[in-house]
N, C-alpha and C positions, 0 to 999 in steps of 0.2 A: 504493500499500499504506499502511495506516495505520501511524503511529510508535507502538511498543509503550510507549515510555517516557510518551508523551503520554497514552495510554489508562491506564497506571496512575495518572497524576495527576489525570486528568479523566475517570474511568470514568462518572460520572453524565452529564456534558455529552455524551459520545460516544454514550451510549445514547439521550438525548434527542434528539439529532440524526439518529441512525440510524433512530430510530422514525418520523421524518418520510417515510421510504421505505415505501410501501404494503405491508403484509403482511410486513414484515422483522422476524424474531425477533431481538430485541437480547440475548437470554440468550447469543448467540455471544461477546459481549465477556466475560461471566463465565467461560465455558468456556475462553476464550483465556487470561485471567488466571490461572485455575487451572492450566492446562497450563504456563504460565510459572512460577509458584510451584514446580511440581514440578521443572522444569528447574533452577531457582535452587537448590532443595534439593540435587539431584544435583550442581550446579557447586560448592556448599559442601562436600559430601563429597569431591568430586575435588580440591579445593583442599587439604584438610585431608591427604589421602593423598600428594599431591605434596609438600607441605611436610615430611611425616614422611620421604618417600623422600630428600628433599634432605639432610636432618638425618642419616640413616642413611648416606648416601653420603660425607658428610664424616667420619662416625665410622669408617666402614670405611677410608678412605683414611689416617686417623690411626694405627689400629690396625696396618694393614700397615706403615706408616713406623716403628712401635715394635717391629716383629718379632712382634706377637701374631696370627700367622696364624689360629689355631683360633678365637680370638674374632671376628676378623674374617670368616671363612667362616660362623660361626654368623649373624652380623648380615646377611650377604650374602643367606643363604637367606630370612630375613625380608623383605629388601628386594625379592627375586624374587617373593614371595608379594603384597607390596603393589603391584608393577609389574603382576601380573596382575589385581588388584582395579581397579587404575586403568584398565587397558585395557577391562574390562567397563563401568565407569562412563563411560568416555569414549564407548563405543559408545551407551549409553542416553542420554548427553547429546546426541550428534549426531542421533539419533533424534527426540528430543523437540525439538531445534531444527528439524529439517526438517519435522515435525508442525506447529510453531508458524507456521513461514513459510508452508506450504500453507494453513493457516487464514487468515492474513493476505491472501494472494492472492485470497482468494475474497470478502472482505468489501469492499462498495463504499465509495466515499469518503462522508464525513459532509456532507449538505447544511447549508448555513450556516442559522442559525436564522431569518433573514429569508425564506428561501425558502418559498413557499406550499406548504402540504401538500395533495397531490392525487394522483389515480391515474392521470391520462393527461393527453394533450395538451389536452382539453377543459378541463382545470382550470388551464391556463397564464393568466398576468396580463398583460393589454396594458398596457405602461407609457407608451407614447408613438405617436402616429400623426402622419404629416406626408406632404409631396409633394402633387403636383396630381393631381386626378382626370382622366383623359384621357377626352375625349368622342370616341367612334368614330363613323364615317360608317355609313350603313345598308349591310349587306352585309359588314361587317367580318368577318375570319375568324381562327380560332385559329393559333397559329404553325406548326404542323405542315402546315397547308394552304398557308400563306403561303411557307414554306421550299421546299415541294415545287414550287409553280407558278413560283416565282422561281428555282429551280434551286441554291439556295445550301446546302441540306442534302439529302442523299440518304440517307433512312432504309432504303429498300429494298435499295440496294447494299451499305450497312453490314451490313445483316441477312445479305446473301449471303456477304460476306468472313468475318464474324465470328459474328454473331447478333443477336438483339434486344438493344437498349440500347447499340449500338456505332455512333452515326451517321457518316456520312462528310460533312465539311464541304467545300464546293466554291466556288472563285472568291471572291465578296465575302463570302460566308459565313465562309470560313477567314480572309480579310483582317480581318474584324470581331473574329473571336476573337483573332487576333494583336494587334489594336489594343487590345482590352480587357486582355490580359495585359500589354502594354507599358505601358498607362496605370496599371493597378494597381501594378505594380512601381516605376514612376517616382513615383507618390504615396506608396508605403511607404518608399522610399529618402529621399525629401525630408523624411520624419517620423523619420529617424535610424535606420531598420532596415538592417542589412547583408544585401545580396542573396547568397543561396547558390543552387547548382545541385546538389542532392543526389542520391544514387542512387535509383533507381525501386524498388529491391528491398532489403529489410532482414532481418536475421536474427531468430531467436526471442528473443534478448536484449533487441532493440530493441523487439519487440512487447510483452514482458513490461514493459519500461521505462516505456511511455507508457499501459499498461493495456488494449491491444488484445487482448492474451493474458493469462489464458485466457478473456476474456470475448466476443470477437467472432471467434472462428476461423471460424464459418459464413459471415462476411461477407467474409473476406479471401480473396484469390486465392493459394493454395498452390503453389509450385514444388517439387513433392514430391522430385524428384531431388537437389536441393540443399538442401532443407529452408530455403527463403527464401520471403518474402512480398512480393507486389507492394504498393506502398504505397497505403492508403486515403486518405491525406492527407500533406502536407508536414510536418505536425507530428511525425510519428514520427521520420523522419531528422533533422530540425532539432533537436528537443529532446534527441535521444541524442547529438548532438555532445557534450553535457557530461555523459554517463554516465560514473561512476567518476572524477568530477572535483571538485577544490576549488578555488572560485574566490575572488577578493580582494573583500572586501566593497565596496571602492571602484570595482570594475569593474561592480557592479549599477546599473541593469538592463542585461542583455544583450538587444538586440533583433535579431531576425533574420526574414528574409522569403525566401520562395522561391515559384517557379512549378513546378508538376508535374502531369502527368496523374495522376488518382486512379482507384483501381480497387476497386469493390466489388460484390459478388455480389448484394446486395439480394434475398436469397432470400425467395419468398413475395410479392413484389410483383406486382400484376396489376391489371387493369381500367383505368378512366379516368385514374387517378393516374399512370400510366405513359406516357401518349400523349406522342409527340414527345420533347421535351427535359425533360420534367417528372421523370422518374427514369431514370438510366442507369447502366450498368455501368462505363463509362469516361468520365471528364469531366474538363475542366480547372479548375484552382482555384490562386489565389494565397493563400498563408497568411501569417499574421504570428504570431510567438512571442515571448514575453519570459520571461525568467528574471530574478526579481525579490526583493527584500528582503521577508520576510513582513510587516513594518510597513507596507509600501507597496502590497502586491498589490491589495486592493481599490480604492485609488485608481487604480491602473494599469488595473484592469479597466474602471473608468468611463471613462479616457481612450481605451481601445481601443474601447469602445462608441460613444463619440463620434466617433473616427476613422472606424469602418465606417458610421456614420450620414452623415458629410460624403460618403462616396462615393457613397451612393445618391441624396443630395440633389444632387450635381452631374450625376448621370445623368437627373435630372428624373423620378424614378420615385415613385409613391405607395407609401408603405411603412408598417409598424408594427413596433414593438420588443416582443418578449414576454419576460417573465421565466418560465423554465420551473419548473413546479411540481416538487415532489419526486419524483413519480412518473414524469416525463418527462425528468428530469435523468440524464445518463449515468453509467455506473458509476464513472468516474474523476472526474468533476467534482464541485465543491462548490457551484457556482453557475453558471448559463447563461443568456445572453440571445440568443435567436433574432432575426434580421431576416428579414421577409417583405416581398415586393414584389407588388403586385397585377397580374395578367394580365388586362387589361380584356376581351379577346375570350372568354376562358374564364370570367369573372367569379370568378377563383380566386386566393387567396393562396398564393404560392410561397416557400419557405424558400430564402434564399441565403446566409446566414452564421449561425454559432454562435459566440458569444464567450465563453470560459469562464476561470474561475479554479479550478485544480486544488489549489491551496494546496500542502502538501508531498507529496501522495499519490504523484505520478509521481517527484518527487526522491527519496523514500525508496526506491522501487524501483529507481531508477537510481543511487543512492548519489551524488547531487549535492548538495554542501555549499558554503557560503562561510565563510571564517575571519574571524571578529570582529576588527575592527581594534583595538577596545577591550579585550577579553578574550583574544584569540588562540585562543579554542575555535571549534570547527566546529559550525555549525548548518545544518539542511536549508533550502534555497532554497524559493520557491514558483514554480511555472510557470503560464503563461496561454498561451492561443491564441485564434486567430479566423480565420474565412474572410473574406478581403479582396480579392476575393470569389470564390464560386463562380460559373463562367460559364454553365452551361447554362440555369439559370432567369432569369439576368440577360438572356442572349440572347432567351430566350422573352418576357420582359417587354418589352424593347426592340422586338422585332418586332411584338408585339400592340398595345402603347400608342402606337408612333410609326407605325403604318400609316396611309397615306393612300390614296386612290383612284390616285394616281400611282405609289406605292411606298411603301417603309419609309425614312422620314426617319432619318438617323444623329444621335445627340445631338452637340451642339456640341463637347463636350470630347474626343470620339473622333476628329473629322475629321481632325485633323493627324496621328494615328496610322494612319489606313487610307486616306487620300487621296481619299475621296468622301464626298458628302453625302447621297446616296440610292441605295437599292438599288430598281432597277426592271427 
């Protein structure tokens, strides 16, 4: 949620940044500020009436103390009239405040000025490419055929148990998944991230806190009886640890990591893009989250991008890093970098990570602040997160790029975690 005091002080900048989102009507900023002007006028009237009531209350007490009951009763009647007016004004103020909050909840974050203006993923900017191009043998197969023939992922039985998009990992397939999770977590903790094992369901407040609600209800699995949501990513429970919290400036940055299964309905997905592991409704992911000082958040974003890059480099995968354009940047993000790895058998790039700076957008929704050591005042923190990494497409890329006529060779860094060097 955008910060209203910031919008008041920097309305032109806010409209300039918001205009980068394709087709977005920036007049909403003017409407919002006009609504806030009206609320402030009501607040001024309310404060004046409350002050007058306070003066009359003291006068009434003084008159009663002097035995001047008739005069006191007359003033008391006036005080009651003022109290009724105050009640009406308070109601109007509350309605105005609720209306302003509702408007704020529906306005997306402001893209940073360096974000390229664009309409869709086709306008994303490739900022770096790296990693080896794997040369496959004649007859190499896409991962879904490999997984089925080797018996390491059973798509058909997963479909029988639950439905499409819920694969069943078997034997070495399950062990390779576990190896990736353990390796990702060990790498994150070595970088100073504290590991958590969070709940897999969150309440509405948590969904609103990180911006999944009211933007992504259709993508989340809703447990209707208890009004809870299955987590779409560990970002949601991790970031909400600090909802309604004031942290010390010297404690920043706060670095967190967690492995969770992730649940996304992915409504409308179909065709070749959902073959095998390309797009799932349940998948495993290790997430990294940082709560940071505003002055350092962009430098921290760069360090998180470099960290994710180190993971794909160590896995020996061909990759590229994209800076998302304004039309492809999510509702809550101010700037996002996506990582894609190349699946050689499909000849297709697969997204495996998004690393984002949300600036104060989530913090304002969550009421997460830090207390300045210098001034003692409270200020909004900045929040960042990244996939480090999402497993399904990493698995797909490993299977396709490391396949040989004898089987799938396991990348060196994973062998100590899974206990084998080839899947045959």
